[in-house]
Backbone as ProteinMPNN parsed JSONL, in Angstrom:
{"seq_chain_A": "MTRPELRAVADRIQAAWETGRICSLAGRGLRARVVRAVRLLDAGLLSPAEAERIAIEAENVALAFGPLPVPAGGLHD", "coords_chain_A": {"N_chain_A": [[-0.662, -160.037, -24.787], [-1.409, -157.464, -22.621], [-0.328, -156.071, -19.419], [-2.564, -154.767, -18.141], [-4.611, -156.199, -19.468], [-4.106, -158.785, -18.556], [-4.646, -158.403, -15.852], [-7.325, -157.87, -16.111], [-8.293, -160.383, -16.779], [-7.952, -161.692, -14.32], [-9.786, -160.172, -12.852], [-12.176, -160.856, -14.171], [-12.391, -163.568, -13.537], [-12.735, -163.343, -10.771], [-15.161, -161.907, -10.677], [-16.824, -163.83, -11.773], [-16.944, -165.833, -9.786], [-18.009, -164.372, -7.704], [-20.534, -163.774, -8.612], [-21.687, -166.201, -8.642], [-21.33, -167.898, -10.813], [-19.234, -169.67, -11.12], [-17.266, -172.124, -9.327], [-16.324, -170.991, -6.203], [-14.071, -171.784, -4.791], [-12.289, -172.923, -6.702], [-12.154, -170.697, -8.379], [-10.936, -168.693, -6.769], [-8.363, -169.717, -6.349], [-7.428, -169.924, -8.993], [-7.586, -167.292, -9.856], [-5.637, -166.224, -8.195], [-3.447, -167.478, -9.323], [-3.235, -166.16, -11.79], [-2.724, -163.537, -10.913], [-0.27, -163.991, -9.678], [1.233, -164.718, -11.928], [1.336, -162.259, -13.255], [2.906, -160.84, -11.446], [5.286, -162.318, -11.625], [5.888, -161.813, -14.276], [6.34, -159.049, -14.123], [8.644, -159.148, -12.591], [10.428, -160.108, -14.363], [10.626, -162.818, -14.68], [8.919, -164.334, -16.16], [7.953, -164.591, -19.557], [6.062, -162.358, -21.686], [4.438, -163.934, -23.372], [4.31, -166.378, -21.981], [3.004, -165.562, -19.626], [0.57, -164.766, -20.694], [-0.381, -167.243, -21.699], [-0.684, -168.662, -19.289], [-2.67, -167.108, -18.034], [-4.841, -167.377, -19.817], [-5.253, -170.161, -19.727], [-5.907, -170.417, -16.99], [-8.296, -168.935, -16.79], [-9.949, -170.426, -18.504], [-10.008, -172.927, -17.181], [-11.13, -172.159, -14.715], [-13.699, -171.416, -15.53], [-14.71, -173.854, -16.163], [-15.528, -175.119, -13.871], [-18.386, -175.402, -12.185], [-20.417, -173.822, -9.617], [-20.522, -175.177, -6.278], [-23.309, -176.892, -4.82], [-25.297, -175.33, -2.317], [-26.501, -176.419, 0.69], [-29.856, -176.22, 2.025], [-30.274, -174.075, 4.76], [-27.622, -173.615, 5.106], [-24.058, -174.288, 5.505], [-22.663, -176.858, 7.518], [-20.199, -177.991, 9.697]], "CA_chain_A": [[-1.606, -159.584, -23.77], [-0.77, -156.465, -21.766], [-0.58, -156.233, -17.986], [-3.982, -154.485, -17.845], [-5.44, -157.292, -19.969], [-3.911, -159.889, -17.62], [-5.405, -158.067, -14.642], [-8.743, -158.003, -16.459], [-8.609, -161.81, -16.666], [-8.131, -161.941, -12.881], [-11.044, -159.537, -12.458], [-13.297, -161.639, -14.708], [-12.505, -164.779, -12.724], [-13.326, -162.939, -9.496], [-16.568, -161.57, -10.906], [-17.557, -165.072, -12.029], [-17.272, -166.532, -8.532], [-18.848, -163.503, -6.881], [-21.903, -163.824, -9.13], [-22.157, -167.569, -8.546], [-21.221, -168.624, -12.078], [-18.212, -170.711, -11.015], [-16.893, -172.538, -7.977], [-15.495, -169.962, -5.568], [-12.791, -172.381, -4.402], [-11.453, -172.971, -7.901], [-11.972, -169.328, -8.861], [-9.971, -167.968, -5.947], [-7.031, -170.23, -6.632], [-7.025, -169.607, -10.356], [-7.333, -165.851, -9.894], [-4.329, -166.044, -7.565], [-2.455, -167.921, -10.296], [-3.072, -165.077, -12.768], [-2.055, -162.428, -10.211], [1.124, -164.411, -9.518], [1.867, -164.639, -13.247], [1.63, -160.838, -13.505], [4.059, -160.494, -10.599], [6.467, -162.943, -12.213], [6.176, -161.037, -15.486], [6.938, -157.789, -13.672], [9.981, -159.44, -12.07], [11.258, -160.596, -15.449], [10.767, -164.27, -14.571], [8.043, -164.909, -17.183], [7.808, -163.787, -20.772], [4.659, -161.989, -21.905], [3.72, -165.068, -23.957], [4.047, -167.34, -20.91], [1.985, -164.984, -18.748], [-0.695, -164.835, -21.431], [-0.803, -168.643, -21.714], [-1.142, -168.996, -17.938], [-3.942, -166.421, -17.79], [-5.886, -168.0, -20.643], [-5.522, -171.471, -19.137], [-6.577, -170.24, -15.696], [-9.683, -168.527, -17.014], [-10.673, -171.566, -19.07], [-10.221, -173.925, -16.138], [-12.074, -171.602, -13.743], [-15.051, -171.45, -16.1], [-15.13, -175.249, -16.291], [-16.029, -175.597, -12.585], [-19.595, -174.749, -11.695], [-20.446, -173.683, -8.161], [-21.034, -176.284, -5.48], [-24.616, -176.582, -4.247], [-25.329, -174.973, -0.892], [-27.711, -177.012, 1.262], [-30.763, -175.342, 2.762], [-29.828, -173.889, 6.133], [-26.194, -173.305, 5.122], [-23.08, -175.355, 5.689], [-22.351, -177.245, 8.881], [-19.038, -178.907, 9.756]], "C_chain_A": [[-0.852, -158.633, -22.84], [-1.066, -156.743, -20.293], [-2.025, -155.873, -17.616], [-4.922, -155.592, -18.337], [-5.32, -158.522, -19.057], [-4.692, -159.635, -16.334], [-6.906, -158.177, -14.895], [-9.185, -159.465, -16.407], [-8.85, -162.154, -15.199], [-9.445, -161.357, -12.389], [-12.258, -160.322, -12.957], [-13.496, -162.925, -13.91], [-13.162, -164.437, -11.395], [-14.815, -162.634, -9.656], [-17.4, -162.832, -11.124], [-17.876, -165.813, -10.744], [-18.175, -165.68, -7.666], [-20.303, -163.505, -7.339], [-22.455, -165.246, -9.153], [-22.094, -168.375, -9.827], [-20.236, -169.776, -12.007], [-17.984, -171.05, -9.545], [-15.959, -171.492, -7.364], [-14.135, -170.516, -5.158], [-11.825, -172.414, -5.583], [-11.148, -171.549, -8.381], [-10.926, -168.559, -8.079], [-8.549, -168.417, -6.241], [-6.549, -169.859, -8.019], [-6.829, -168.111, -10.564], [-5.957, -165.566, -9.306], [-3.209, -166.451, -8.523], [-2.189, -166.826, -11.33], [-2.331, -163.903, -12.129], [-0.575, -162.751, -10.033], [1.874, -164.339, -10.847], [2.221, -163.194, -13.594], [2.846, -160.409, -12.687], [5.347, -161.086, -11.152], [6.87, -162.245, -13.507], [6.862, -159.738, -15.117], [8.373, -157.979, -13.18], [10.922, -159.956, -13.157], [11.456, -162.104, -15.442], [9.853, -165.035, -15.525], [8.06, -164.0, -18.393], [6.341, -163.38, -20.901], [3.84, -163.144, -22.486], [3.385, -166.118, -22.9], [2.946, -166.84, -19.981], [0.615, -165.042, -19.409], [-1.231, -166.267, -21.438], [-1.373, -169.055, -20.362], [-2.5, -168.369, -17.651], [-5.085, -167.059, -18.565], [-6.26, -169.364, -20.08], [-6.314, -171.341, -17.841], [-8.038, -169.852, -15.888], [-10.511, -169.684, -17.569], [-10.977, -172.622, -18.017], [-11.253, -173.417, -15.128], [-13.51, -171.711, -14.256], [-15.586, -172.867, -16.256], [-15.748, -175.804, -15.004], [-17.235, -174.781, -12.146], [-19.559, -174.65, -10.176], [-20.974, -174.955, -7.496], [-22.414, -175.914, -4.955], [-24.49, -176.252, -2.766], [-26.613, -175.538, -0.319], [-28.562, -175.978, 1.972], [-30.293, -175.251, 4.21], [-28.343, -173.618, 6.247], [-25.335, -174.531, 5.357], [-22.844, -175.602, 7.176], [-21.183, -178.211, 8.858], [-19.297, -180.056, 10.677]], "O_chain_A": [[0.219, -158.969, -22.335], [-1.939, -157.546, -19.962], [-2.654, -156.604, -16.85], [-5.923, -155.886, -17.683], [-6.307, -159.215, -18.813], [-5.323, -160.543, -15.794], [-7.666, -158.537, -13.996], [-10.321, -159.757, -16.035], [-9.828, -162.823, -14.866], [-10.142, -161.984, -11.592], [-13.256, -160.439, -12.246], [-14.628, -163.325, -13.639], [-14.048, -165.159, -10.937], [-15.63, -163.068, -8.842], [-18.555, -162.894, -10.704], [-18.966, -166.37, -10.612], [-19.03, -166.214, -6.959], [-21.205, -163.264, -6.536], [-23.566, -165.472, -9.631], [-22.731, -169.423, -9.93], [-20.371, -170.755, -12.741], [-18.451, -170.35, -8.647], [-14.929, -171.154, -7.946], [-13.144, -169.786, -5.177], [-10.679, -171.98, -5.469], [-10.013, -171.242, -8.745], [-10.112, -167.847, -8.667], [-7.642, -167.594, -6.366], [-5.381, -169.514, -8.199], [-5.989, -167.706, -11.368], [-5.198, -164.762, -9.849], [-2.143, -165.836, -8.53], [-1.039, -166.593, -11.703], [-1.417, -163.34, -12.731], [0.277, -161.882, -10.216], [3.038, -163.938, -10.876], [3.281, -162.932, -14.161], [3.714, -159.693, -13.187], [6.386, -160.426, -11.149], [8.058, -162.104, -13.798], [7.861, -159.366, -15.733], [9.212, -157.091, -13.329], [12.096, -160.211, -12.887], [12.347, -162.619, -16.117], [9.995, -166.248, -15.681], [8.169, -162.78, -18.265], [5.472, -163.997, -20.285], [2.674, -163.314, -22.129], [2.295, -166.688, -22.92], [2.06, -167.601, -19.594], [-0.384, -165.334, -18.753], [-2.421, -166.477, -21.205], [-2.411, -169.713, -20.291], [-3.382, -169.021, -17.091], [-6.173, -167.258, -18.024], [-7.441, -169.691, -19.966], [-7.281, -172.071, -17.623], [-8.917, -170.389, -15.215], [-11.648, -169.893, -17.146], [-12.088, -173.151, -17.97], [-12.149, -174.161, -14.73], [-14.421, -172.056, -13.505], [-16.784, -173.06, -16.46], [-16.415, -176.838, -15.034], [-17.111, -173.612, -11.78], [-18.758, -175.321, -9.524], [-21.763, -175.7, -8.076], [-22.669, -174.744, -4.673], [-23.67, -176.834, -2.056], [-27.702, -175.19, -0.777], [-28.047, -174.974, 2.465], [-29.95, -176.268, 4.813], [-27.837, -173.412, 7.35], [-25.825, -175.66, 5.402], [-22.829, -174.671, 7.981], [-21.183, -179.159, 8.072], [-18.434, -180.917, 10.846]]}, "name": "protein", "num_of_chains": 1, "seq": "MTRPELRAVADRIQAAWETGRICSLAGRGLRARVVRAVRLLDAGLLSPAEAERIAIEAENVALAFGPLPVPAGGLHD"}
């Protein structure tokens, strides 16, 4: 998987939470994990195979978490 393909995984995760397909909390964290893997790859701290594995795992996990329901009237703390 090339760096552009890894970045595309991060973009797909972001698009999934922005369109309400997945939990935004999980999506944000898992997108950050992919972005971090790309940075570690660029720094020579991860192999391309490791970065690919991390990206695939992150996308699969992100897609496993549906969005949380939002109550009528919004959220209140």
